[in-house]
C-alpha positions in Angstrom: -2.5 5.1 19.3 -2.6 4.3 15.6 1.2 4.7 15.3 1.9 2.3 18.2 -0.7 -0.2 16.8 0.9 -0.1 13.4 4.3 -0.5 14.9 3.1 -3.5 16.9 1.5 -5.0 13.8 4.7 -4.6 11.7 6.8 -6.4 14.4 4.4 -9.3 15.1 0.7 -9.5 14.1 -0.1 -12.3 16.5 1.5 -10.5 19.5 -0.3 -7.3 18.5 -3.6 -9.1 18.3 -2.9 -10.7 21.8 -2.2 -7.2 23.1 -5.7 -6.0 22.1 -4.9 -4.4 18.7 -7.6 -5.2 16.1 -5.2 -6.0 13.3 -7.8 -6.2 10.5 -9.4 -2.8 11.4 -6.0 -1.1 11.6 -4.9 -2.4 8.2 -8.2 -1.4 6.7 -7.8 2.2 8.1 -4.3 2.5 6.5 -5.5 1.0 3.2 -8.4 3.5 3.0 -6.1 6.4 3.9 -3.7 5.3 1.2 -6.4 5.0 -1.4 -7.8 8.4 -0.5 -4.3 10.0 -0.8 -3.8 8.3 -4.1 -7.1 9.4 -5.5 -6.4 13.0 -4.4 -3.0 12.8 -6.1 -4.5 11.5 -9.2 -7.2 14.2 -9.3 -4.5 16.8 -8.9 -2.4 15.3 -11.6 -5.3 15.3 -14.0 -5.9 19.0 -13.3 -2.2 19.7 -13.9 -2.0 17.8 -17.1 -5.4 19.0 -18.5 -5.5 15.9 -20.8 -5.1 12.3 -19.8 -4.6 9.5 -22.3 -3.3 5.9 -21.9 0.2 7.1 -23.0 0.2 9.7 -20.2 -0.4 7.3 -17.3 1.2 4.2 -18.6 4.4 4.9 -16.6 2.3 5.1 -13.4 1.0 1.6 -13.8 4.5 0.2 -14.4 5.7 2.0 -11.3 2.9 0.6 -9.2 3.6 -2.9 -10.4 7.2 -2.6 -9.4 6.5 -1.2 -6.0 3.8 -3.6 -5.0 4.8 -7.0 -3.9 3.8 -8.8 -7.1 2.3 -11.8 -5.4 4.0 -14.9 -6.6 6.4 -13.1 -8.8 9.7 -12.5 -7.1 11.1 -10.3 -9.9 8.4 -7.7 -9.2 8.7 -7.8 -5.4 10.6 -4.6 -4.5 8.8 -3.5 -1.3 7.2 -5.5 1.4 8.1 -8.6 3.3 9.0 -11.9 1.7 6.3 -14.2 3.0 7.3 -17.2 0.9 9.7 -18.3 3.6 6.8 -19.2 5.9 
């Protein structure tokens, strides 16, 4: 059910809500899952490195800034829909 709900949300949120999909709850589930997977990856990375300093993880923050939409900053917007056209 989750796959179909997410597919419906990605196509049209209003239509998905009209079809009975709780859009906010589904988005929250995916955000929590993503955060948990990121935390696990970070924990494993720390165990692998055995020492973490700001120099070690500075490349990760730059990568995250490039991948995330960069709200209001078009030059950072690599992934995600362009919602400025609305």
